[in-house]
A tleap script that builds the chain and sets N, CA, C and O, in Angstrom:
source leaprc.protein.ff14SB
mol = sequence {
  NMET ALA ILE LYS PRO GLY PRO LYS PRO ILE
  ALA LYS SER THR GLY GLU VAL ASP LYS ARG
  ARG ARG ASP ASN LYS ASP THR GLN GLY ASN
  ASN PRO ASP LEU LYS PRO SER VAL LEU PHE
  SER LYS LYS SER ALA THR CASN
}
set mol.1.N position { 0.758 -1.164 0.033 }
set mol.1.CA position { -0.005 -0.026 -0.010 }
set mol.1.C position { 0.870 1.273 -0.003 }
set mol.1.O position { 1.760 1.407 0.837 }
set mol.2.N position { 0.620 2.179 -0.901 }
set mol.2.CA position { 1.421 3.388 -0.992 }
set mol.2.C position { 1.053 4.391 0.092 }
set mol.2.O position { -0.037 4.345 0.663 }
set mol.3.N position { 1.953 5.264 0.352 }
set mol.3.CA position { 1.751 6.329 1.328 }
set mol.3.C position { 0.923 7.414 0.572 }
set mol.3.O position { 1.314 7.872 -0.502 }
set mol.4.N position { -0.182 7.790 1.145 }
set mol.4.CA position { -1.036 8.783 0.559 }
set mol.4.C position { -0.470 10.212 0.819 }
set mol.4.O position { -0.128 10.485 1.970 }
set mol.5.N position { -0.351 11.107 -0.129 }
set mol.5.CA position { 0.059 12.392 0.130 }
set mol.5.C position { -1.093 13.213 0.848 }
set mol.5.O position { -2.255 12.809 0.855 }
set mol.6.N position { -0.704 14.344 1.425 }
set mol.6.CA position { -1.567 15.206 1.997 }
set mol.6.C position { -1.584 15.136 3.566 }
set mol.6.O position { -0.902 14.281 4.131 }
set mol.7.N position { -2.302 15.964 4.232 }
set mol.7.CA position { -2.243 16.051 5.682 }
set mol.7.C position { -2.787 14.744 6.307 }
set mol.7.O position { -3.707 14.103 5.799 }
set mol.8.N position { -2.164 14.405 7.424 }
set mol.8.CA position { -2.546 13.176 8.117 }
set mol.8.C position { -3.734 13.524 9.041 }
set mol.8.O position { -3.812 14.668 9.490 }
set mol.9.N position { -4.619 12.636 9.333 }
set mol.9.CA position { -5.765 12.908 10.184 }
set mol.9.C position { -5.386 13.144 11.628 }
set mol.9.O position { -4.388 12.611 12.113 }
set mol.10.N position { -6.175 13.936 12.307 }
set mol.10.CA position { -5.960 14.185 13.735 }
set mol.10.C position { -6.841 13.192 14.548 }
set mol.10.O position { -8.035 13.057 14.281 }
set mol.11.N position { -6.243 12.518 15.520 }
set mol.11.CA position { -6.931 11.581 16.304 }
set mol.11.C position { -7.987 12.329 17.159 }
set mol.11.O position { -7.655 13.341 17.777 }
set mol.12.N position { -9.201 11.868 17.203 }
set mol.12.CA position { -10.266 12.457 17.958 }
set mol.12.C position { -9.964 12.407 19.450 }
set mol.12.O position { -10.255 13.362 20.171 }
set mol.13.N position { -9.355 11.250 19.946 }
set mol.13.CA position { -9.162 11.050 21.337 }
set mol.13.C position { -8.042 11.943 21.977 }
set mol.13.O position { -8.138 12.379 23.124 }
set mol.14.N position { -6.968 12.186 21.151 }
set mol.14.CA position { -5.838 12.972 21.697 }
set mol.14.C position { -5.716 14.314 21.082 }
set mol.14.O position { -5.116 15.191 21.704 }
set mol.15.N position { -6.213 14.548 19.954 }
set mol.15.CA position { -6.091 15.817 19.224 }
set mol.15.C position { -4.786 15.929 18.555 }
set mol.15.O position { -4.471 17.001 18.039 }
set mol.16.N position { -4.007 14.920 18.522 }
set mol.16.CA position { -2.641 14.880 17.803 }
set mol.16.C position { -2.757 14.151 16.548 }
set mol.16.O position { -3.785 13.528 16.280 }
set mol.17.N position { -1.695 14.200 15.721 }
set mol.17.CA position { -1.689 13.457 14.465 }
set mol.17.C position { -1.731 11.995 14.737 }
set mol.17.O position { -1.077 11.499 15.654 }
set mol.18.N position { -2.492 11.307 13.951 }
set mol.18.CA position { -2.650 9.847 14.041 }
set mol.18.C position { -1.282 9.133 13.954 }
set mol.18.O position { -0.668 9.161 12.887 }
set mol.19.N position { -0.806 8.528 14.977 }
set mol.19.CA position { 0.500 7.985 15.010 }
set mol.19.C position { 0.651 6.657 14.240 }
set mol.19.O position { 1.760 6.173 14.014 }
set mol.20.N position { -0.517 6.081 13.840 }
set mol.20.CA position { -0.493 4.852 13.026 }
set mol.20.C position { -0.055 5.139 11.663 }
set mol.20.O position { 0.369 4.225 10.955 }
set mol.21.N position { -0.131 6.427 11.213 }
set mol.21.CA position { 0.260 6.792 9.850 }
set mol.21.C position { 1.742 6.972 9.808 }
set mol.21.O position { 2.393 7.214 10.824 }
set mol.22.N position { 2.270 6.849 8.609 }
set mol.22.CA position { 3.686 7.146 8.382 }
set mol.22.C position { 3.870 8.286 7.399 }
set mol.22.O position { 2.969 8.632 6.634 }
set mol.23.N position { 5.054 8.856 7.442 }
set mol.23.CA position { 5.309 9.996 6.543 }
set mol.23.C position { 6.517 9.668 5.680 }
set mol.23.O position { 7.480 9.088 6.182 }
set mol.24.N position { 6.498 10.017 4.404 }
set mol.24.CA position { 7.631 9.688 3.556 }
set mol.24.C position { 8.706 10.740 3.597 }
set mol.24.O position { 9.760 10.534 2.994 }
set mol.25.N position { 8.510 11.844 4.264 }
set mol.25.CA position { 9.525 12.822 4.556 }
set mol.25.C position { 10.021 13.529 3.333 }
set mol.25.O position { 10.858 14.419 3.480 }
set mol.26.N position { 9.575 13.211 2.113 }
set mol.26.CA position { 9.952 13.888 0.927 }
set mol.26.C position { 8.965 15.010 0.504 }
set mol.26.O position { 9.330 15.954 -0.195 }
set mol.27.N position { 7.765 14.870 0.938 }
set mol.27.CA position { 6.744 15.768 0.487 }
set mol.27.C position { 6.731 17.007 1.332 }
set mol.27.O position { 7.105 16.985 2.505 }
set mol.28.N position { 6.288 18.112 0.718 }
set mol.28.CA position { 6.123 19.357 1.476 }
set mol.28.C position { 5.063 19.232 2.525 }
set mol.28.O position { 4.078 18.516 2.344 }
set mol.29.N position { 5.256 19.923 3.626 }
set mol.29.CA position { 4.238 19.871 4.660 }
set mol.29.C position { 4.266 18.577 5.443 }
set mol.29.O position { 3.264 18.189 6.043 }
set mol.30.N position { 5.455 17.879 5.443 }
set mol.30.CA position { 5.474 16.605 6.187 }
set mol.30.C position { 5.486 16.890 7.649 }
set mol.30.O position { 5.680 18.023 8.089 }
set mol.31.N position { 5.273 15.833 8.403 }
set mol.31.CA position { 5.098 16.021 9.851 }
set mol.31.C position { 6.198 15.341 10.609 }
set mol.31.O position { 6.354 14.122 10.538 }
set mol.32.N position { 6.989 16.148 11.360 }
set mol.32.CA position { 8.183 15.543 12.030 }
set mol.32.C position { 7.723 14.639 13.200 }
set mol.32.O position { 8.548 13.888 13.720 }
set mol.33.N position { 6.483 14.675 13.623 }
set mol.33.CA position { 6.012 13.779 14.678 }
set mol.33.C position { 5.864 12.354 14.245 }
set mol.33.O position { 5.864 11.443 15.073 }
set mol.34.N position { 5.737 12.144 12.937 }
set mol.34.CA position { 5.477 10.779 12.434 }
set mol.34.C position { 6.780 10.115 12.019 }
set mol.34.O position { 7.725 10.752 11.553 }
set mol.35.N position { 6.780 8.806 12.213 }
set mol.35.CA position { 7.966 8.057 11.849 }
set mol.35.C position { 8.098 7.978 10.315 }
set mol.35.O position { 7.084 8.068 9.624 }
set mol.36.N position { 9.256 7.820 9.787 }
set mol.36.CA position { 9.338 7.666 8.302 }
set mol.36.C position { 8.870 6.305 7.891 }
set mol.36.O position { 8.901 5.374 8.696 }
set mol.37.N position { 8.441 6.160 6.673 }
set mol.37.CA position { 7.941 4.908 6.201 }
set mol.37.C position { 9.017 3.890 6.072 }
set mol.37.O position { 10.181 4.268 5.942 }
set mol.38.N position { 8.722 2.653 6.098 }
set mol.38.CA position { 9.724 1.582 5.872 }
set mol.38.C position { 10.423 1.668 4.532 }
set mol.38.O position { 11.628 1.445 4.421 }
set mol.39.N position { 9.630 2.002 3.505 }
set mol.39.CA position { 10.140 2.191 2.167 }
set mol.39.C position { 11.173 3.300 2.158 }
set mol.39.O position { 12.243 3.106 1.582 }
set mol.40.N position { 10.918 4.449 2.760 }
set mol.40.CA position { 11.837 5.554 2.847 }
set mol.40.C position { 13.125 5.176 3.536 }
set mol.40.O position { 14.204 5.587 3.109 }
set mol.41.N position { 13.025 4.396 4.601 }
set mol.41.CA position { 14.210 3.918 5.344 }
set mol.41.C position { 15.063 3.020 4.436 }
set mol.41.O position { 16.289 3.131 4.456 }
set mol.42.N position { 14.449 2.142 3.648 }
set mol.42.CA position { 15.234 1.299 2.743 }
set mol.42.C position { 15.897 2.138 1.616 }
set mol.42.O position { 17.022 1.843 1.214 }
set mol.43.N position { 15.200 3.180 1.110 }
set mol.43.CA position { 15.764 3.977 0.077 }
set mol.43.C position { 17.059 4.723 0.618 }
set mol.43.O position { 18.088 4.786 -0.054 }
set mol.44.N position { 16.936 5.259 1.828 }
set mol.44.CA position { 18.055 5.977 2.456 }
set mol.44.C position { 19.226 5.112 2.696 }
set mol.44.O position { 20.364 5.573 2.603 }
set mol.45.N position { 18.993 3.833 3.012 }
set mol.45.CA position { 20.118 2.876 3.310 }
set mol.45.C position { 20.880 2.562 2.021 }
set mol.45.O position { 22.085 2.316 2.065 }
set mol.46.N position { 20.187 2.567 0.865 }
set mol.46.CA position { 20.881 2.148 -0.359 }
set mol.46.C position { 21.606 3.257 -0.898 }
set mol.46.O position { 22.515 3.004 -1.689 }
set mol.47.N position { 21.337 4.519 -0.581 }
set mol.47.CA position { 22.070 5.644 -1.237 }
set mol.47.C position { 23.333 6.029 -0.456 }
set mol.47.O position { 24.055 6.940 -0.860 }
savepdb mol mol.pdb
quit
């Protein structure tokens, strides 16, 4: 499943960004609170 671009949903219970989501860190407006995706980690390791 690909990472969807755009803002990540806010959790209703905590009011913070949904931590189950991942961020690819390449797109504008990325969120530093989210972990990078596994695919992004593999790309960084090969470069």
